[in-house]
N, CA, C and O of each residue as an XYZ file, in Angstrom:
408
protein
N     -49.336    -48.529    144.518
C     -48.483    -48.726    143.560
C     -47.320    -48.114    143.211
O     -46.252    -48.660    142.934
N     -47.656    -46.604    143.245
C     -46.585    -45.690    143.554
C     -45.966    -44.957    144.783
O     -46.729    -44.046    145.105
N     -45.058    -45.001    145.452
C     -44.856    -44.473    146.283
C     -44.757    -43.058    146.618
O     -43.950    -42.492    145.881
N     -45.325    -42.264    147.513
C     -45.798    -41.266    147.857
C     -44.669    -40.338    147.857
O     -44.657    -39.223    147.334
N     -43.525    -41.025    148.625
C     -42.270    -40.490    148.382
C     -41.702    -40.132    147.242
O     -41.071    -39.092    147.053
N     -41.917    -40.995    146.461
C     -40.983    -41.244    145.066
C     -42.146    -40.049    144.201
O     -41.606    -39.500    143.241
N     -43.276    -39.728    144.398
C     -44.191    -39.040    143.607
C     -43.882    -37.551    144.285
O     -44.025    -36.638    143.472
N     -43.573    -37.229    145.322
C     -43.295    -36.101    145.973
C     -41.664    -35.591    145.575
O     -41.491    -34.376    145.668
N     -40.750    -36.224    145.244
C     -39.514    -36.059    144.995
C     -39.237    -35.931    143.291
O     -38.228    -35.442    142.783
N     -40.307    -36.455    142.630
C     -39.721    -36.445    141.527
C     -40.787    -35.635    140.809
O     -40.636    -35.730    139.591
N     -41.764    -34.908    141.141
C     -42.740    -34.255    140.466
C     -41.941    -33.126    139.587
O     -42.443    -32.605    138.591
N     -41.026    -32.907    139.935
C     -40.249    -31.992    138.780
C     -39.907    -32.420    137.378
O     -40.128    -31.844    136.312
N     -39.216    -33.760    137.673
C     -38.971    -34.664    136.490
C     -40.316    -35.064    135.384
O     -40.277    -34.964    134.158
N     -41.197    -35.420    136.017
C     -42.440    -35.848    135.517
C     -42.796    -34.727    134.823
O     -43.209    -34.909    133.678
N     -42.733    -33.582    135.255
C     -43.175    -32.415    134.792
C     -42.926    -32.452    133.332
O     -43.652    -32.593    132.348
N     -41.213    -32.219    133.585
C     -40.406    -32.002    132.587
C     -40.225    -33.558    131.408
O     -39.558    -33.485    130.376
N     -40.729    -34.448    131.709
C     -40.917    -35.202    130.745
C     -41.868    -34.936    129.661
O     -41.488    -35.546    128.661
N     -42.870    -34.325    129.459
C     -43.755    -33.651    128.667
C     -42.984    -32.706    127.906
O     -43.299    -32.634    126.718
N     -41.954    -31.889    128.341
C     -41.224    -31.004    127.425
C     -40.143    -32.037    126.515
O     -40.060    -32.367    125.332
N     -39.296    -32.372    127.916
C     -37.819    -33.249    127.051
C     -38.040    -34.648    127.852
O     -37.737    -34.857    129.027
N     -38.704    -35.657    126.837
C     -38.964    -36.865    127.607
C     -38.140    -37.706    127.969
O     -38.420    -38.585    128.784
N     -36.884    -37.559    127.369
C     -35.687    -38.210    127.823
C     -34.539    -38.013    129.265
O     -33.757    -38.811    129.782
N     -34.851    -36.694    129.556
C     -34.672    -36.185    130.658
C     -34.524    -36.896    131.802
O     -33.419    -37.236    132.224
N     -35.567    -37.150    132.344
C     -36.166    -38.335    133.531
C     -35.672    -39.599    133.369
O     -35.195    -40.203    134.329
N     -35.729    -40.098    132.221
C     -35.124    -41.516    131.891
C     -33.805    -41.556    132.220
O     -33.292    -42.667    132.347
N     -32.843    -40.128    132.463
C     -31.406    -40.505    132.514
C     -31.232    -39.733    133.997
O     -30.327    -40.100    134.747
N     -32.131    -38.659    134.381
C     -31.950    -38.060    135.968
C     -32.558    -38.864    136.863
O     -31.941    -38.875    137.928
N     -33.831    -39.757    136.856
C     -34.443    -40.235    137.550
C     -34.757    -41.703    137.443
O     -35.878    -42.142    137.696
N     -33.761    -42.443    137.070
C     -33.864    -43.651    136.324
C     -34.503    -44.929    137.629
O     -34.799    -46.066    137.260
N     -34.620    -44.536    138.982
C     -34.892    -45.411    140.166
C     -36.825    -44.734    140.198
O     -37.740    -45.234    140.851
N     -36.866    -44.126    139.738
C     -38.608    -43.592    139.785
C     -39.671    -44.199    138.771
O     -39.581    -44.114    137.546
N     -40.472    -44.690    139.323
C     -41.331    -45.447    138.683
C     -42.383    -44.107    138.410
O     -43.079    -44.318    137.417
N     -42.591    -43.103    138.903
C     -43.812    -42.371    138.970
C     -42.631    -41.137    137.802
O     -43.389    -40.319    137.280
N     -41.759    -40.988    137.542
C     -41.161    -40.135    136.304
C     -40.879    -41.068    134.933
O     -40.792    -40.720    133.755
N     -40.791    -42.167    135.453
C     -40.688    -43.373    134.189
C     -42.079    -43.388    133.823
O     -42.078    -43.730    132.640
N     -43.331    -43.192    134.216
C     -44.284    -43.268    133.709
C     -44.739    -42.295    132.842
O     -45.311    -42.561    131.785
N     -44.397    -40.628    133.438
C     -44.643    -39.500    132.665
C     -43.647    -39.406    131.433
O     -43.824    -38.935    130.310
N     -42.467    -40.050    132.052
C     -41.448    -39.921    130.420
C     -42.007    -40.848    129.612
O     -41.866    -40.559    128.423
N     -42.669    -41.995    129.844
C     -43.559    -42.804    128.780
C     -44.675    -41.899    128.046
O     -44.962    -41.908    126.849
N     -45.119    -41.270    128.874
C     -46.467    -40.289    128.269
C     -45.826    -39.525    127.492
O     -46.271    -39.822    126.384
N     -44.946    -38.606    127.337
C     -43.896    -37.950    126.827
C     -43.508    -38.282    125.598
O     -43.649    -37.636    124.559
N     -42.983    -39.384    125.775
C     -42.276    -40.129    124.702
C     -43.833    -40.760    123.702
O     -43.880    -40.586    122.484
N     -44.685    -41.286    124.275
C     -45.872    -41.158    123.318
C     -46.450    -40.000    122.827
O     -46.998    -40.119    121.731
N     -46.472    -38.882    123.366
C     -46.980    -37.384    122.797
C     -46.155    -37.135    121.777
O     -46.629    -36.719    120.720
N     -44.812    -37.342    121.921
C     -43.795    -36.786    121.115
C     -43.945    -37.605    119.614
O     -44.051    -37.116    118.489
N     -43.920    -38.748    119.951
C     -44.118    -39.814    118.606
C     -45.441    -39.247    118.214
O     -45.484    -38.591    117.173
N     -46.636    -39.434    118.990
C     -47.962    -38.676    117.948
C     -47.423    -37.399    117.312
O     -47.268    -37.551    116.100
N     -47.146    -36.388    117.683
C     -46.577    -35.205    117.157
C     -46.065    -35.355    116.269
O     -46.675    -34.955    115.277
N     -44.664    -36.002    116.015
C     -43.886    -36.322    115.230
C     -44.725    -36.694    113.639
O     -44.703    -36.015    112.612
N     -45.519    -38.168    113.929
C     -46.258    -38.743    113.126
C     -47.461    -37.894    112.455
O     -47.685    -37.878    111.245
N     -48.171    -37.216    113.402
C     -49.050    -36.328    112.592
C     -48.696    -35.247    111.939
O     -49.448    -34.752    111.099
N     -47.506    -34.731    112.234
C     -47.068    -33.856    111.646
C     -46.298    -33.928    110.103
O     -46.191    -33.037    109.260
N     -45.882    -35.135    110.083
C     -45.323    -35.821    108.772
C     -46.596    -36.224    108.064
O     -46.706    -35.512    107.067
N     -47.571    -37.047    108.165
C     -48.660    -37.580    107.617
C     -49.553    -36.401    107.336
O     -50.323    -36.478    106.379
N     -49.522    -35.297    108.095
C     -50.670    -34.415    107.837
C     -49.732    -33.272    106.364
O     -50.288    -32.802    105.371
N     -48.126    -33.124    106.781
C     -47.330    -32.254    105.896
C     -47.286    -32.879    104.904
O     -46.916    -32.169    103.969
N     -47.613    -34.540    104.445
C     -47.594    -35.155    103.240
C     -48.885    -34.646    102.345
O     -48.855    -34.329    101.155
N     -50.120    -34.650    103.301
C     -51.131    -34.188    102.243
C     -51.239    -32.878    102.115
O     -50.962    -31.972    102.902
N     -51.758    -32.867    100.825
C     -51.795    -31.314    100.418
C     -52.995    -30.811    100.559
O     -54.020    -31.479    100.423
N     -52.953    -29.256    100.922
C     -54.208    -28.687    101.351
C     -55.045    -29.158    102.214
O     -55.210    -28.215    102.988
N     -55.745    -30.114    102.607
C     -56.473    -30.867    103.455
C     -55.418    -30.927    104.689
O     -55.633    -30.455    105.805
N     -54.408    -31.501    104.333
C     -53.303    -31.661    105.829
C     -53.066    -30.526    106.179
O     -53.072    -30.210    107.369
N     -52.779    -29.580    105.091
C     -51.641    -28.174    105.677
C     -52.841    -27.270    106.403
O     -52.462    -26.310    107.074
N     -54.072    -27.495    106.314
C     -55.199    -27.245    106.961
C     -55.495    -27.676    108.257
O     -55.875    -26.822    109.059
N     -55.404    -28.723    108.577
C     -55.358    -29.541    109.953
C     -54.234    -29.417    110.634
O     -54.277    -29.139    111.833
N     -53.063    -29.603    109.982
C     -51.773    -29.156    110.589
C     -51.827    -28.427    111.998
O     -51.329    -28.833    113.048
N     -52.520    -27.298    111.789
C     -52.551    -26.261    113.080
C     -53.401    -26.929    114.108
O     -53.194    -26.653    115.290
N     -54.255    -27.706    113.811
C     -55.605    -28.264    114.922
C     -54.817    -29.195    115.229
O     -54.846    -29.348    116.450
N     -53.963    -30.059    114.616
C     -53.493    -31.042    115.230
C     -52.182    -30.694    116.329
O     -51.850    -31.256    117.372
N     -51.792    -29.891    115.833
C     -50.460    -29.198    116.472
C     -50.901    -28.845    117.895
O     -50.146    -28.958    118.861
N     -52.498    -28.297    117.989
C     -52.939    -27.585    119.248
C     -53.272    -28.525    119.954
O     -52.890    -28.685    121.113
N     -54.218    -29.447    119.181
C     -54.495    -31.100    119.954
C     -53.092    -31.712    121.087
O     -53.222    -32.280    122.172
N     -51.839    -31.357    120.380
C     -50.968    -32.235    121.017
C     -50.433    -31.069    122.293
O     -50.049    -31.301    123.439
N     -50.537    -30.201    121.805
C     -50.121    -28.572    123.178
C     -51.104    -29.151    123.875
O     -50.617    -29.949    124.676
N     -52.517    -29.097    123.942
C     -53.503    -29.555    125.014
C     -53.158    -30.963    125.631
O     -53.373    -31.226    126.814
N     -52.779    -31.570    125.012
C     -52.302    -33.243    125.508
C     -51.156    -33.069    126.760
O     -51.066    -33.672    127.829
N     -50.526    -32.256    126.316
C     -48.978    -31.972    126.936
C     -49.559    -31.011    128.090
O     -49.101    -31.209    129.215
N     -50.361    -30.157    127.960
C     -50.622    -29.553    129.398
C     -51.814    -30.153    130.337
O     -52.181    -29.809    131.460
N     -52.289    -31.187    129.451
C     -53.148    -31.886    130.308
C     -51.947    -32.888    131.423
O     -51.990    -33.127    132.629
N     -51.026    -33.249    130.421
C     -50.369    -34.279    131.112
C     -49.478    -33.518    132.401
O     -49.416    -34.265    133.377
N     -48.789    -32.205    132.598
C     -48.091    -31.357    132.897
C     -48.972    -31.249    133.995
O     -48.584    -31.575    135.117
N     -50.105    -30.832    133.798
C     -51.174    -30.503    135.134
C     -51.431    -32.036    136.163
O     -51.884    -31.980    137.306
N     -51.072    -33.205    135.533
C     -51.531    -34.644    136.020
C     -50.091    -34.737    137.191
O     -50.003    -34.951    138.400
N     -49.132    -34.461    136.126
C     -47.740    -34.537    136.886
C     -47.598    -33.603    137.896
O     -47.189    -34.000    138.987
N     -47.911    -32.214    137.704
C     -47.748    -31.451    138.975
C     -48.495    -31.656    140.248
O     -48.086    -31.136    141.286
N     -49.757    -32.516    140.212
C     -50.691    -32.595    140.833
C     -50.295    -34.331    141.687
O     -50.767    -34.911    142.665
N     -49.471    -34.578    140.927
C     -49.130    -36.312    141.719
C     -50.007    -36.993    141.088
O     -50.243    -38.106    141.557
N     -50.616    -36.650    140.090
C     -51.342    -38.197    139.309
C     -50.832    -39.080    138.392
O     -50.037    -38.758    137.509
N     -51.204    -40.030    138.548
C     -51.090    -41.291    137.613
C     -52.241    -41.268    136.593
O     -52.831    -42.342    136.473
N     -52.621    -40.359    135.922
C     -53.673    -40.780    134.731
C     -52.816    -40.506    133.737
O     -51.856    -39.745    133.624
N     -53.393    -41.334    132.991
C     -52.957    -41.603    131.193
C     -53.726    -40.050    130.340
O     -54.662    -39.365    130.751
N     -53.078    -39.919    129.326
C     -53.575    -39.011    128.626
C     -54.529    -39.706    127.472
O     -54.407    -40.794    126.909
N     -55.535    -38.661    127.329
C     -56.785    -38.978    126.417
C     -56.405    -39.386    125.282
O     -55.527    -38.693    124.767
N     -56.894    -40.615    124.482
C     -56.681    -41.217    123.191
C     -55.323    -42.046    123.422
O     -55.370    -43.273    123.335
N     -53.958    -41.313    123.754
C     -53.145    -41.950    123.579
C     -52.201    -42.678    124.572
O     -51.120    -43.244    124.401
N     -53.178    -42.419    125.955
C     -52.187    -42.770    127.159
C     -52.076    -44.176    127.363
O     -51.379    -44.749    128.201
N     -52.954    -44.750    126.380
C     -52.851    -46.508    126.965
C     -51.475    -47.058    126.586
O     -50.984    -48.090    127.044
N     -50.939    -46.274    125.730
C     -49.657    -47.286    125.106
C     -48.364    -47.064    126.003
O     -47.955    -46.078    126.615
N     -47.867    -48.380    125.846
C     -46.741    -48.520    126.711
C     -45.579    -48.137    126.037
O     -46.074    -49.160    125.562
N     -44.868    -47.865    125.657
C     -43.349    -47.608    125.069
C     -42.211    -48.206    125.751
O     -41.373    -49.071    125.498
N     -42.480    -47.456    126.669
C     -41.172    -47.665    128.051
C     -41.131    -48.551    128.958
O     -42.029    -48.211    129.727
N     -40.411    -49.958    129.568
C     -40.885    -50.715    130.263
C     -40.122    -50.409    131.476
O     -40.337    -51.034    132.515
């Protein structure tokens, strides 16, 4: 499904996708591997934004849960970076099944 040459030559872009998801979309347009991880990075980014907005609106309880939610987002990003660095196509837990980029 994913070409070994594509994976090897685009690992850096795949790793970068979890930090700046849009860079692989511009720099590695032809890489299925980079696009897969860019999709995971975009899903993670949107999840982080939604969680921060929702918990930021909820007084007290939301404010207490916000640091834990942000820690969860960071942990998911690290899991994605590790998978990308190892050349794996592995969805992130909980949010990895959503495909936003085709």
